[in-house]
N, C-alpha and C positions, 0 to 999 in steps of 0.2 A: 357486522362487527366493527366497532369503532377502532380507529388507530389511536391507542392510548397516549402515545407520545404527542400527538396533536392536541388531544384533550388536555393533557398536562399543561401545555403552553397556555391554553385558555384559562385553566384553573389558577395558574400562577398570576396571570394578568388580572383576573377577578380579585384575587387575594390582595394584590397591590392597590386596586381601586378601593376596596373596602377598608384596607389599612389607612388610606388617605383620609377617609371619612372619620375613622377613629382618631387619627392624629389631630385633625382639625377640632375635634370636640374634647380632646384630652385636657384635663384640669380646668374645665369650664366651671365657673362659680355658680352658674344658673342651671346646671344640669338637672333635669327632672328624672326622678326614679320612683319606683314603688317596690313593694315586697310581694313575693308569691306564696310559697308554702309556709314561711315563718319570717321572723325578724332578721334573719341572716341570709335569706335567699332573695337577692336583688335582681331587678331588671330595670334598665335605663331606657330612655327614649332613643339612645344611640344603638342599643341592641336591636330594637325594633326597626329603626331606620336601616341599619346594616343588613338585617335579614331580608327585609323587603327588597332592597336594592340587589342583593345577591340572587334572590329568586328571579327577579326580572332578567338579570344577566344570563342565568341558566336557561330559563324558559325561552329567551330570545334565540339562543344558540341551539338548544336541544329541547324543543317543545314537547316531545313525546316522553321525556324522562320524568321519573318520579322524584319527589323531594321530601325529605324528613328533616324538619328544622326544630330547633329548641323552642322558639317562640311561637311559630305558626303551626306546628304539628305536621300532619301527613297530607300529601297531595300526589295522586296517581302512583301510589307505591306498588301497584300490581305490575308496573313496567319491569322489564328485565334490568334496566339501568335505574338506579336510585341514588341520588345525591343526599348525603347525610352531612348537615351543615350546622355549625355553631358560629353565630355572628361575632360574639365576643366570648371566648373562653377565658375566664378570669374577670368576671364582671365586678366583683368586689375590689380587686386590684385596680381596675380601671376607675371605679368610682372614688377610690381613696388616693389616686395619684401615684400608684405603684406601676412601673412600666412593664410588668410581666403579664401580658394578656395577648390573645391571638385571635385571628380568624382561621377557622378550621373548615376545610372543604374535602370531604371524602366521597368516593364513588364506589358503589357496589354493583357488581354484575351477577345476577342470579344469586343474590344474598352473600356474595363473597367480596371482600374488600380488594379492589384492584388499583386504586389510586388514592394518594393522600397528599394534601398540601396544608402546611401549618405555617402561618406568617405572623411574626411579632413586629408590628410596625415601629414601635419605639426603640427596638433593638436592631431593626433592619436585618432580621434573620429569617430566611426563607428555607424551611425544611420541606423536602418533597420526595416522593417515591412512587414508582409504578411497579406492579407485580412483575417479577422476573428481570427488573432493570436496575436494581440497587437503590440506595437511599443517598440523599445529598443535602448539604447545607451550603447555601449560596454558591452552588456549582461544584463544591468539593465533596467527594465521596466520603461517607461516614460509616463507622462500624461500632457495634457494642463493645464494651470492655471485656477483659479476659480474666477478671478475678474469679477465684474458685471457692473461696470460703467467706462466710459472712463477716468474720472478724477483720477482713481486709476492706470491707465495703462501706461506702456512703450510700444510704438509701433515701428515698423520698416517699412521702405519703400525704394523705389529706384526711379530712373528717367530713362526715355526711351533714347535710343541712339539718337533719332532725336529731342531731347529737344531744339536744337538751331533753328529749323525751323518749329516745330509743336506747336501751342499754347496750345494744350492739353498735357502738359508736367509734370503734377503733382504739379507744383508750387502752383496753386490755392488751391488744396486739402491740401497740407502741411500747408499753411498759415491759413486755416480754422481750422485745427486739433490742431496745436501747443498750442493755449491758453486753450484747453479743455482736455489735457492729461498731465500725469506726466512727460513724456519725449519722445524723438524720436531718433531713431538710423538709420544710413544708412551704412550697412555693405559691400555692393558691390557684393553680391552673393545671388540670390533669394533662393537657396537651404539652405543656412545658416540661413536666416531669417525664413523660414518655419519650419525647424527642431528645431530651438530655440523656436518657439512658441509651437511645439510639446512637448518639455521637460519642458516648463514653465519658461524659462529664460526671455522671453519677452511675451507680452500678445496678440499681434495681428500684422498683417502685411497686407499691400496692395501694389500693383504695377501694372502698365499697360504696354502693348506692349511687353509682354514676349513671348518666344517660348515654345512649348510643352516640349522640353528637359529640360527647366529651372525648371519645376514644376512637371513632371510626377512621378518621384521617391519620392520626398519630400512630395507630396500630399498624397500618400498612407500612409506614416509614420504619417503624421498629422492626418488623419482620424482614424488610428488605435490607436492614442493617445487620442482619444475622441474629436478631433477638428472638425470644420466645414469649408468647402471650398465653397466659392461662386464665380461664374464667372459672370462678367458683359459683356453685349453685346456691347463692344466698344473697340477700340484701340487694335486689335488683341486679345491676352489673357490678360484680366484684372482680377486679382485674389484678393480676400479678405479672410483672414484666421484668426482663433482664436477660442475661445469658442463661444457658441451661443450668449451670451450677448454682447461680444466684437464685433463680426461680425455685429450684428444688429446696434450697436452704430456707427461703421465705415461707414456702408452703409447709415445710416441716414444723416451723415455729407456730404458724397459724393453726394448723390442724392438730397439734398435740392436745 
């Protein structure tokens, strides 16, 4: 069994190294990119560079561990330990020069999330958590907010890449939610939304059609900050997060 506190220090160091690569390539005029599933689903050369470098770092230190990455897919995932990584969460923000993007490094043990690191290099914010050890932002312990009703809440959400061709694209849920809450935010990176719920800056978040790399690291942090994570059985990964009261309120609106 690994000592997770030691593993955490490695993951934080890796996140900083990958963040340096992102920072050096931020707002590059000659940045090469392409699209994946449609015109709004981007991948840049920096996504691929960062993921390849992160895989090297993981495999050098933990050669027997599996890896699930957004760009490179699965490797040795039959291992008890599997790293779930997103080299740049918020690629569109990165491409457009918006500073809200992160490197996400999550670790699962026997399919349970046990460690998460989410680092925003342009903001110099490092969120991290280990199962049973609490959640932290730049060394300071964090906790979810205490709101009890939706009318008190500022929530965050996002929209799936196939919003142009799939009618279940979150527009209906947003329309239902807006009159019942204090405000809504759309940040462009699932990890940013979730960790901001974890530290109480926003009160709750929901989004559909996510990948495991979008949420694996951030969800560990959210849970360690006292939050609740609910998955709905639709549209790939459909996640709802917040404190218990907020999650119940969001689910009530979505499931009506």
